[in-house]
C-alpha positions in Angstrom: 33.3 220.6 296.9 34.5 219.5 293.5 36.2 222.9 293.0 37.9 222.7 296.4 39.1 219.2 295.6 40.6 220.3 292.3 42.4 223.1 294.0 43.9 220.8 296.5 45.0 218.4 293.8 46.7 221.2 291.8 48.6 222.1 294.9 50.4 218.8 294.9 52.6 220.5 292.3 54.4 222.5 294.9 56.6 219.6 295.9 58.6 220.0 292.7 59.3 223.6 293.5 61.5 222.3 296.3 63.3 220.4 293.9 63.7 223.6 293.2 63.2 221.7 292.9 62.4 220.8 289.3 61.9 221.0 285.5 63.5 223.9 283.8 62.1 226.2 281.1 64.7 227.4 278.6 63.0 230.8 278.8 60.8 232.5 281.3 57.1 231.7 280.9 55.4 235.0 281.6 51.9 233.8 281.2 51.6 230.0 280.7 47.9 230.1 280.4 48.1 231.9 277.0 50.1 229.0 275.5 48.1 226.4 273.6 50.6 223.8 274.6 50.5 224.3 278.4 49.0 220.9 279.0 50.4 219.0 276.0 52.3 216.5 278.2 49.4 215.7 280.5 48.8 211.9 280.7 45.3 212.2 279.4 45.3 208.6 278.0 46.5 207.0 281.3 44.2 204.2 282.6 46.0 203.2 285.8 47.7 205.1 288.6 50.0 203.1 290.9 48.2 199.9 290.1 44.6 201.3 290.5 42.2 202.1 287.7 41.7 205.8 287.1 38.2 207.1 287.6 39.0 210.7 286.6 42.2 212.8 286.1 43.3 216.4 286.6 46.2 217.9 284.6 48.7 220.0 286.5 51.2 222.6 285.3 53.2 224.9 287.6 55.9 227.5 287.1 57.9 229.5 289.6 58.2 233.2 289.3 61.0 234.7 287.1 64.2 235.5 288.9 64.7 237.1 291.4 61.2 236.4 292.6 61.3 232.6 292.4 62.6 232.0 295.9 65.7 230.4 297.3 67.0 227.4 299.4 69.7 227.0 302.0 72.0 224.0 302.4 74.1 224.4 305.5 75.8 227.8 305.3 75.1 228.2 301.5 72.0 230.0 300.2 71.2 229.5 296.6 68.7 231.8 294.8 66.5 230.3 292.1 67.8 232.0 289.0 66.2 229.6 286.6 62.4 229.2 286.3 61.1 225.9 287.5 58.4 224.2 285.5 56.6 220.9 286.2 53.8 219.0 284.6 51.9 215.7 285.3 48.5 214.3 286.2 46.7 213.6 289.4 44.2 210.7 289.3 41.2 209.9 291.4 41.0 206.2 292.2 39.2 203.9 294.6 35.7 203.8 295.9 34.1 207.3 295.7 37.3 208.5 294.1 38.8 209.1 297.6 42.5 208.3 296.6 44.7 210.9 294.8 47.5 209.3 292.8 50.4 210.9 290.9 50.6 210.0 287.2 53.8 210.9 285.2 53.5 213.0 282.1 53.3 211.6 278.6 55.5 212.0 275.5 58.6 210.7 277.4 59.2 213.9 279.3 60.0 214.1 283.0 57.7 215.7 285.5 60.7 217.5 286.9 63.9 217.9 284.8 66.7 218.6 287.3 68.1 222.1 286.7 71.6 223.1 288.0 71.4 226.3 290.1 74.6 228.3 290.5 76.0 228.5 294.0 77.0 232.1 294.8 80.7 232.9 295.2 83.5 230.3 294.7 83.1 228.0 297.7 85.8 225.4 296.8 88.0 227.4 294.5 90.7 228.7 296.9 91.9 225.8 299.1 95.5 226.4 300.2 98.0 223.7 301.0 97.3 223.8 304.7 93.6 223.2 304.1 94.3 220.4 301.7 96.5 218.7 304.3 93.8 219.1 307.0 91.4 217.3 304.6 94.1 214.6 304.1 94.4 215.0 300.4 96.9 212.8 298.6 99.5 214.4 296.4 97.7 213.3 293.2 94.5 215.1 294.2 96.4 218.2 295.2 98.1 218.2 291.8 94.8 217.8 290.0 93.3 220.6 292.0 96.2 223.0 291.1 95.7 222.2 287.5 92.0 222.8 287.8 92.6 226.2 289.5 94.8 227.2 286.6 92.1 226.0 284.1 89.4 227.7 286.3 87.4 224.5 286.2 87.0 224.5 290.0 85.6 228.0 290.1 81.8 227.5 289.6 79.7 225.1 291.7 76.2 224.0 290.9 73.5 222.4 293.1 70.7 220.4 291.5 67.7 219.3 293.5 66.1 216.0 292.6 63.1 214.1 294.0 64.2 211.3 296.3 60.9 209.7 297.2 57.1 210.0 297.0 55.7 213.4 298.1 52.6 213.8 300.2 50.2 216.7 300.5 47.4 218.0 302.8 44.9 220.0 300.7 43.2 221.4 303.8 46.5 222.7 305.3 47.5 224.4 302.0 44.2 226.1 301.5 43.8 227.3 305.1 47.5 228.2 305.6 48.2 225.9 308.5 50.4 222.8 309.2 52.4 220.9 306.6 51.0 221.4 303.2 53.6 219.4 301.3 56.1 216.9 302.5 58.8 216.5 299.8 61.8 214.1 300.1 64.7 215.5 298.0 68.4 215.1 297.4 70.9 217.6 296.1 73.6 216.9 293.5 76.6 219.0 294.1 79.1 219.3 291.2 81.3 221.3 288.9 83.6 220.7 286.0 86.6 219.6 288.2 84.6 217.0 290.1 83.3 215.6 286.8 86.9 215.4 285.5 87.9 213.5 288.7 85.1 211.0 288.2 83.4 211.9 291.5 79.7 212.2 291.9 78.4 213.9 295.0 75.0 214.1 296.7 73.7 215.7 299.8 70.9 213.4 300.9 69.8 210.2 299.2 66.8 208.2 298.1 64.2 207.0 300.7 65.2 203.7 302.2 69.0 204.4 301.9 71.6 206.1 304.2 71.7 209.0 305.0 68.2 209.3 303.5 66.5 212.3 301.8 66.3 215.9 302.9 62.6 216.1 303.9 61.0 219.4 303.2 57.9 220.2 305.3 56.6 223.1 303.1 53.7 225.2 304.4 51.6 228.2 303.2 51.3 229.1 306.9 53.8 229.8 309.7 57.0 227.7 310.0 59.2 228.0 313.1 62.9 227.0 313.3 63.5 224.6 316.2 67.1 226.0 316.3 66.5 229.8 316.4 62.8 230.1 317.2 62.4 232.4 314.2 59.0 232.1 312.5 58.5 232.7 308.8 55.2 232.8 306.9 54.0 231.4 303.6 50.9 232.2 301.6 48.3 230.2 299.7 48.1 232.9 297.0 45.3 234.2 294.9 42.6 231.7 293.6 40.9 232.0 290.2 38.2 229.6 289.0 37.6 229.5 285.2 35.3 227.7 282.8 32.9 226.8 285.5 35.6 225.1 287.5 37.3 223.3 284.6 40.4 225.4 285.2 41.9 226.6 288.5 44.8 229.0 289.0 46.6 229.7 292.3 48.8 232.7 291.6 51.7 234.1 293.7 51.7 231.2 296.2 54.6 231.1 298.7 55.7 227.9 300.4 58.3 227.9 303.2 60.2 225.6 305.5 62.9 226.4 308.1 62.6 223.1 310.1 64.6 220.5 308.2 68.0 219.0 308.9 70.6 218.4 306.1 73.0 215.5 306.2 76.6 215.5 305.1 77.8 214.9 301.6 78.1 211.4 300.1 80.3 211.0 297.1 81.3 208.1 294.8 84.5 208.0 292.9 88.3 207.8 293.2 88.5 210.6 295.8 85.1 210.2 297.5 86.3 210.4 301.1 88.3 213.6 300.5 85.6 215.3 298.5 83.0 214.4 301.1 85.1 216.2 303.7 85.7 219.2 301.5 82.0 219.7 300.8 81.0 219.3 304.4 83.7 221.8 305.5 82.9 224.5 303.1 79.1 224.1 303.0 78.7 223.8 306.7 77.4 220.2 306.7 75.8 218.3 308.3 73.3 221.0 309.4 70.9 220.5 312.3 67.2 220.9 312.0 66.2 224.6 311.7 69.5 225.8 310.4 68.3 225.9 306.7 65.5 227.6 304.9 63.4 227.1 301.7 61.2 229.7 300.2 59.4 228.9 296.9 57.2 231.3 295.0 55.1 230.6 291.9 51.8 230.0 290.2 49.9 226.7 289.9 47.5 225.8 287.1 45.2 222.8 286.6 42.5 221.7 284.3 40.2 218.9 283.4 41.2 216.4 280.7 38.7 218.0 278.3 40.4 221.4 278.6 43.9 219.8 278.3 42.9 217.9 275.1 42.0 221.3 273.5 45.5 222.6 274.4 44.6 224.6 277.4 43.4 227.5 275.2 
């Protein structure tokens, strides 16, 4: 049972892959388990988790597959492949009577569990607006002039989307292991931007933190079947291949695949001097807001976890 519980805990890591979620490696990690530093940022010295004393702790490390095998996500009419490998790291603590509670513990050494990584949006979705389209979006002359200058400078050409965590994720170990139901519920938001928007002083998000309006994009990721409420199409995930090492002190789940085609996506929400006009532009050219079932997430990767004793030896 302890092995099964450890497996379920390591699977909490998948929420960050929707954040696609998620910390970026500067180079592809082909075999993280051969690195002596794989668990170097695990919070092995933590004594509390969300206000409760820690009874025991598991170290978590996860990495998506190298492109083009890492998966993709869709926002409205735009599908973004994961070209950059996603890496995440943190601890999961057992707390409470009989260690029945599972609590997230952030990594040590001042690093983020998920470092937001800009993913390039295919094509040039906002690079070719003509004067008629600008008029339909009610652009003032000053904005049109800035856009023309940006077109000439090519600073409007490339758009990036960065997924960020927007709340506290939840997991069902049983559902993940047995490939049924929601395995991970992950609230996220997406930062949309490029050089031109930065020059304008506008910051734009699709979705927001929990407790705010419009609220997060909630991913209901599963290793089993997921059926779109819009189209009726069913897609399938996979729990992957389990390896138990060192008598259960290390567990790997290789080639897992988490999917969701059930979630709605709200319209853009920008802040800055041209927020209203940029909101309308993003919504128009990204097909937002999108109803539940119009978008898809597919995330592929390998998950690793280990006891504190293994982590303190460097995971070697």
